[in-house]
C-alpha positions in Angstrom: 87.1 -35.9 -21.3 86.3 -32.1 -20.2 82.8 -30.2 -19.9 84.1 -28.0 -23.0 84.9 -31.3 -24.9 81.5 -32.9 -24.2 80.0 -29.7 -24.9 81.5 -29.5 -28.5 80.8 -33.2 -29.2 77.4 -32.9 -28.4 77.1 -29.6 -30.9 78.4 -31.9 -33.5 76.5 -34.9 -33.3 73.2 -32.6 -32.9 74.0 -31.2 -36.1 75.1 -34.2 -37.9 71.9 -35.7 -36.8 69.6 -33.5 -38.4 71.8 -32.3 -41.8 70.8 -35.7 -43.5 67.2 -34.9 -42.7 67.5 -31.0 -44.0 68.9 -32.1 -47.1 66.2 -34.2 -48.1 63.5 -32.2 -47.4 63.6 -29.8 -50.2 64.0 -32.7 -52.8 61.9 -35.6 -51.4 58.3 -35.2 -52.5 59.3 -33.8 -56.1 61.6 -37.1 -56.3 58.9 -39.7 -55.6 56.7 -37.3 -58.2 59.2 -37.6 -60.5 59.6 -41.3 -60.2 56.1 -41.3 -60.8 54.3 -41.7 -57.6 50.9 -39.8 -57.1 50.2 -37.6 -53.8 47.9 -40.8 -52.4 51.2 -42.9 -53.0 53.4 -40.2 -51.7 51.0 -40.0 -48.7 51.3 -43.5 -47.7 55.1 -43.7 -48.3 55.0 -40.9 -45.4 52.6 -42.6 -43.5 54.7 -46.0 -43.1 57.4 -43.7 -42.1 55.4 -42.2 -39.5 54.0 -45.4 -38.4 57.2 -47.3 -37.7 58.8 -44.1 -36.1 55.3 -43.8 -33.7 55.8 -47.8 -32.8 59.5 -47.8 -31.9 59.9 -44.3 -30.4 59.4 -45.4 -26.7 60.4 -49.4 -27.2 64.1 -47.9 -28.5 64.2 -45.3 -25.5 64.1 -48.5 -23.2 66.6 -49.9 -25.4 69.2 -46.9 -25.3 68.8 -47.6 -21.3 69.7 -51.4 -21.5 72.6 -51.4 -24.2 74.1 -47.7 -24.0 73.6 -44.7 -25.7 76.6 -44.9 -28.7 75.5 -48.2 -29.6 71.9 -46.9 -30.7 73.1 -43.7 -31.7 75.5 -45.7 -34.2 72.5 -48.1 -35.0 70.5 -44.7 -35.9 73.3 -43.5 -38.4 73.4 -46.6 -40.0 69.7 -47.4 -40.6 69.8 -43.6 -42.1 72.9 -44.4 -44.4 70.9 -47.2 -45.9 67.2 -45.6 -45.9 69.1 -42.6 -47.9 71.0 -44.4 -50.2 68.2 -46.5 -51.1 66.0 -43.6 -51.8 68.4 -42.0 -54.3 68.0 -45.3 -56.1 64.6 -46.1 -55.6 62.3 -45.9 -58.9 59.6 -48.0 -57.7 56.4 -47.4 -54.9 57.8 -50.6 -52.9 61.4 -49.1 -52.8 60.4 -46.0 -51.8 58.1 -47.9 -48.9 61.2 -49.7 -48.0 63.2 -47.0 -47.6 60.6 -45.4 -45.3 60.8 -48.1 -43.1 64.3 -47.7 -43.2 64.4 -44.0 -41.9 61.4 -44.6 -39.6 63.8 -47.2 -37.7 66.6 -44.2 -37.8 64.3 -41.6 -36.6 63.2 -43.4 -33.8 66.4 -44.8 -32.5 67.9 -41.3 -32.9 65.4 -39.7 -30.7 66.7 -39.0 -27.0 70.2 -40.7 -26.8 72.5 -37.9 -28.1 70.9 -35.5 -25.2 71.0 -38.6 -22.7 74.7 -39.0 -23.5 75.8 -35.4 -23.0 73.7 -35.0 -19.6 74.9 -38.4 -18.2 78.6 -37.2 -19.3 78.3 -33.8 -17.6 76.9 -35.4 -14.5 79.9 -37.5 -14.5 82.2 -34.5 -15.2 80.9 -31.7 -12.8 78.1 -33.9 -10.9 74.3 -33.9 -10.2 74.4 -30.1 -10.0 76.1 -29.2 -13.1 74.2 -26.7 -15.1 72.4 -28.3 -18.7 71.3 -25.0 -19.9 73.7 -24.2 -21.7 74.7 -27.4 -23.6 70.7 -28.3 -24.2 69.9 -25.1 -25.7 73.3 -25.2 -28.1 72.4 -28.7 -29.1 68.8 -27.2 -29.8 70.1 -24.4 -32.0 73.0 -26.7 -34.1 69.3 -28.8 -34.7 67.8 -25.7 -36.2 71.3 -24.7 -37.9 71.6 -27.8 -39.4 68.0 -28.1 -40.9 68.2 -24.5 -42.2 71.8 -25.5 -44.1 70.7 -28.7 -45.1 67.5 -27.7 -46.9 69.0 -24.9 -48.9 72.0 -27.2 -49.7 69.7 -30.1 -50.5 67.4 -27.4 -52.9 70.4 -26.2 -54.8 72.2 -29.4 -55.3 69.5 -30.7 -58.2 70.5 -27.5 -60.0 74.0 -27.8 -59.6 74.9 -31.6 -60.6 75.2 -32.7 -64.3 72.2 -34.6 -65.1 74.8 -37.0 -67.1 76.3 -37.8 -63.7 73.2 -38.3 -61.6 69.4 -37.8 -61.8 69.3 -34.7 -60.2 66.6 -34.7 -57.6 68.4 -38.2 -56.4 71.6 -35.9 -55.4 70.3 -34.4 -51.8 69.5 -38.2 -50.3 72.7 -39.3 -51.8 74.8 -36.3 -49.7 72.7 -37.2 -46.9 73.9 -40.4 -47.3 77.8 -39.4 -46.8 76.7 -36.9 -44.1 75.1 -40.1 -42.0 77.9 -41.9 -42.6 80.2 -38.8 -41.0 77.7 -39.4 -37.9 78.3 -42.8 -37.6 81.9 -42.5 -37.4 81.9 -39.6 -35.2 79.5 -41.4 -32.8 81.9 -44.5 -32.6 85.2 -42.5 -32.4 84.1 -39.5 -30.2 81.4 -40.4 -28.0 82.6 -43.1 -25.3 79.8 -44.6 -23.2 79.2 -42.2 -20.3 78.9 -44.0 -16.5 75.1 -44.7 -15.8 72.9 -47.1 -14.3 71.9 -49.9 -16.9 69.5 -52.5 -16.7 70.0 -56.1 -18.0 68.0 -57.3 -21.2 65.4 -58.6 -18.9 64.4 -55.1 -18.6 63.0 -54.9 -22.1 60.0 -56.4 -20.6 59.4 -53.2 -18.7 59.1 -51.4 -21.8 55.1 -52.4 -22.8 54.5 -51.1 -19.1 56.0 -48.0 -19.8 54.1 -47.7 -23.1 50.8 -48.2 -21.2 51.8 -46.1 -18.2 52.2 -43.4 -20.8 48.9 -43.8 -22.4 47.2 -44.0 -19.0 49.0 -40.7 -17.8 48.0 -38.7 -21.0 44.5 -39.9 -20.9 44.0 -39.4 -17.0 42.8 -35.7 -17.1 41.2 -33.3 -18.8 44.0 -31.3 -19.4 46.4 -33.9 -20.6 43.5 -35.1 -23.1 43.2 -31.5 -24.5 46.8 -31.3 -24.9 47.6 -34.5 -26.9 44.4 -33.2 -29.1 46.3 -30.0 -29.9 49.3 -32.1 -30.4 47.5 -34.0 -33.0 46.3 -31.2 -34.9 49.6 -30.1 -35.1 50.6 -33.1 -36.5 47.9 -32.5 -39.3 48.7 -29.2 -39.9 52.6 -29.8 -40.4 52.0 -32.8 -42.6 49.2 -30.6 -45.0 52.2 -28.0 -45.9 54.9 -30.8 -46.2 53.0 -32.6 -48.3 51.2 -30.4 -50.5 53.8 -27.3 -50.8 56.7 -28.9 -52.9 54.4 -29.7 -55.8 52.7 -26.2 -55.6 56.1 -24.5 -55.9 57.7 -27.0 -58.3 54.4 -25.8 -60.2 55.0 -21.8 -59.5 58.6 -22.4 -60.4 57.9 -24.1 -63.8 60.4 -27.1 -63.2 60.7 -29.6 -60.6 64.6 -28.6 -60.1 63.4 -25.0 -59.7 60.8 -26.1 -56.9 63.3 -27.9 -55.0 65.2 -24.7 -54.8 62.0 -22.8 -54.1 60.8 -25.1 -51.5 64.1 -24.9 -50.1 64.2 -21.1 -49.4 60.6 -21.2 -48.0 61.4 -24.3 -45.7 64.6 -22.5 -44.8 62.1 -19.2 -43.7 59.9 -21.3 -41.9 62.5 -22.8 -39.5 63.5 -19.1 -39.1 59.8 -18.3 -38.4 60.1 -21.2 -35.8 62.6 -19.5 -33.8 61.0 -16.4 -33.9 57.7 -17.7 -32.8 59.7 -19.6 -30.0 60.9 -16.4 -28.6 57.5 -14.7 -28.8 55.9 -17.2 -27.2 56.4 -16.3 -23.6 55.2 -12.4 -24.6 52.3 -13.7 -26.4 51.2 -15.3 -23.1 51.8 -11.8 -21.0 49.9 -10.2 -23.8 46.9 -12.7 -23.9 46.7 -13.0 -20.5 47.8 -16.7 -19.8 49.5 -19.7 -21.6 46.1 -21.0 -23.2 45.1 -17.7 -24.4 48.3 -17.4 -25.7 48.3 -20.8 -27.6 44.9 -19.8 -29.1 46.6 -16.6 -30.4 49.3 -18.5 -31.9 46.9 -21.4 -33.1 44.5 -18.7 -34.9 47.5 -17.5 -37.0 48.6 -21.2 -38.0 44.9 -21.7 -39.0 44.9 -18.5 -40.8 48.0 -19.2 -42.7 46.9 -22.4 -43.9 43.6 -20.9 -45.1 45.5 -18.2 -47.2 47.4 -21.0 -49.0 44.2 -22.5 -49.9 42.6 -18.9 -50.9 46.0 -18.3 -53.0 45.9 -21.6 -54.6 45.5 -20.0 -57.9 48.0 -17.2 -57.9 50.6 -17.8 -60.6 54.2 -16.6 -61.0 56.1 -14.1 -58.3 52.8 -13.4 -56.5 52.2 -16.9 -55.8 55.7 -17.6 -54.5 55.8 -14.7 -52.3 52.1 -15.5 -51.1 53.0 -19.0 -50.4 56.4 -17.7 -48.9 54.8 -15.6 -46.5 51.9 -18.0 -45.3 54.3 -20.7 -44.6 56.7 -18.2 -42.6 53.4 -16.9 -40.6 52.2 -20.5 -40.0 55.5 -21.8 -38.5 55.5 -18.7 -36.2 52.1 -19.6 -35.0 52.9 -23.2 -34.6 55.7 -22.5 -32.5 53.9 -20.1 -30.2 51.0 -22.7 -29.6 53.6 -25.2 -29.6 56.0 -23.7 -26.8 53.0 -23.0 -24.4 51.2 -26.6 -25.0 54.9 -27.7 -23.5 54.7 -25.4 -20.6 51.0 -26.4 -20.0 51.6 -30.4 -19.9 54.7 -30.1 -17.7 52.5 -28.0 -15.4 50.2 -31.0 -15.5 52.4 -33.8 -14.3 55.5 -34.3 -12.1 59.1 -34.8 -12.5 58.9 -38.6 -12.5 56.4 -38.6 -15.3 57.8 -36.1 -17.9 59.5 -38.2 -20.5 56.6 -40.6 -20.6 53.9 -37.8 -21.0 56.0 -35.7 -23.9 56.7 -38.8 -25.3 53.1 -39.6 -25.6 52.7 -36.0 -26.7 55.1 -36.5 -29.7 53.0 -39.9 -30.8 49.7 -37.7 -31.0 51.3 -35.6 -33.0 52.7 -38.7 -35.2 49.4 -39.8 -35.3 48.0 -36.7 -36.6 50.4 -36.4 -39.4 50.0 -40.1 -40.5 46.0 -39.6 -40.5 46.6 -36.6 -42.5 49.1 -38.2 -45.1 46.3 -40.6 -45.9 43.2 -38.1 -46.1 44.9 -34.7 -47.6 46.9 -36.6 -50.3 44.0 -38.9 -51.6 42.0 -35.3 -51.0 44.2 -33.2 -53.2 44.1 -35.4 -56.0 40.6 -35.7 -56.5 39.6 -32.0 -55.9 42.1 -30.1 -55.7 44.8 -28.2 -53.2 42.6 -25.4 -51.9 40.1 -28.2 -50.6 42.9 -30.2 -49.1 43.9 -26.8 -47.4 40.8 -25.5 -46.7 39.7 -28.7 -44.4 43.4 -28.5 -42.7 42.8 -24.7 -42.0 39.0 -25.8 -40.4 40.5 -28.4 -38.3 43.2 -26.1 -36.8 40.7 -23.1 -36.2 38.5 -26.0 -34.7 41.2 -26.8 -32.3 40.9 -23.4 -30.6 38.0 -25.1 -28.6 40.7 -27.2 -27.0 42.3 -24.2 -25.1 38.8 -22.3 -24.4 38.2 -23.0 -20.4 41.1 -25.0 -20.4 41.3 -27.2 -17.1 43.6 -26.4 -14.5 46.2 -28.9 -13.9 46.0 -31.5 -10.9 47.4 -30.7 -7.8 51.2 -31.4 -7.8 53.8 -30.7 -5.4 56.3 -28.5 -6.5 59.2 -29.7 -8.5 62.8 -29.1 -8.7 64.2 -30.1 -11.9 67.7 -29.1 -12.7 67.3 -30.0 -16.6 65.2 -27.1 -18.5 62.4 -28.1 -20.8 63.9 -28.3 -23.9 61.9 -27.1 -26.9 62.7 -27.8 -30.5 61.6 -26.3 -33.7 58.5 -27.5 -34.9 59.0 -30.7 -36.9 56.8 -33.5 -38.4 57.5 -36.9 -39.1 58.2 -36.9 -42.4 61.9 -35.7 -41.3 
């Protein structure tokens, strides 16, 4: 295998991994609503997914090191096929809960092995000094393309399929299951296991130690504690819009199917806003006078965007759709700016040997915030209405600005040379 061949295969796997997620984004909440689930029940389903993904994230990373990348990626694809096929035929709360468990396992298994496969393969071809930047950047870009294309296609599908053939909102997860089958075939055929050091199955005993070490590292210093809290708040904000926006847009559009398309367009614009925010993050830090101040600017924009959703929740028609769309895009710009700068500060606070553990713990914090928001905001919106739920989320986001005020300096770490750049992915919550 050549470096170019490995690059192309990595791009394809990156695209196919996130395409099923993108396909179901627009219709997922609306499908559960049409099947008779209330907002509180939908929040519980997504919480089950988040908890499964969170609890398995670090253990599955160790498992991939033991048995190899391809086996774990193939297992992830298989679980995703089962999850999406079940979603497409689910009619009860417990069926959706079961699909959430399967989807959580798939998400946890897919976190990391593809990138590890590419890095291991490229090192085997070009040596340890191989330039990883083009490949990792390309993989991240393909993930965003897959999400954008998937959410647009998934939003349009309910309007295109004949109702006599299939329940319209069930079409996107069914097509997503087909895409996951393609991923499974590609992984098995096109991803030969690279040569790398593996531990015996007895090495699995190290996984609890790794989890404990990650928590200990994240809690050991004031800077990391604050950044973990910021990640949790990001999870709250992301969940507040992914849980509540589809129903709001369906109400504005008139039907669940039209609402699915409207949300698809808005979500696609949100992914574009995330890419723009990531690009603007270095400039925001320069203009604000530092990463912490730049993160404050991004967080304020994020909070104001959620507040705008709350303030315009009573608008109807085109005005409501436009205001919701603009707020959604601005929110993702602010979220990406803050997220990139928080990632930079996290890496400054750790050494090379600690990077994966601490960044995984940050992901767990985001998922934890999302799980809490799913339980609290879904029930709150059902009882008090969307403006109150979004208003609470905006207040939490604005209060989190205090996390960055007089941010402690990172501990004195020796300079670290790392040939691999930090990979910054578009902002996503645990619902995908």
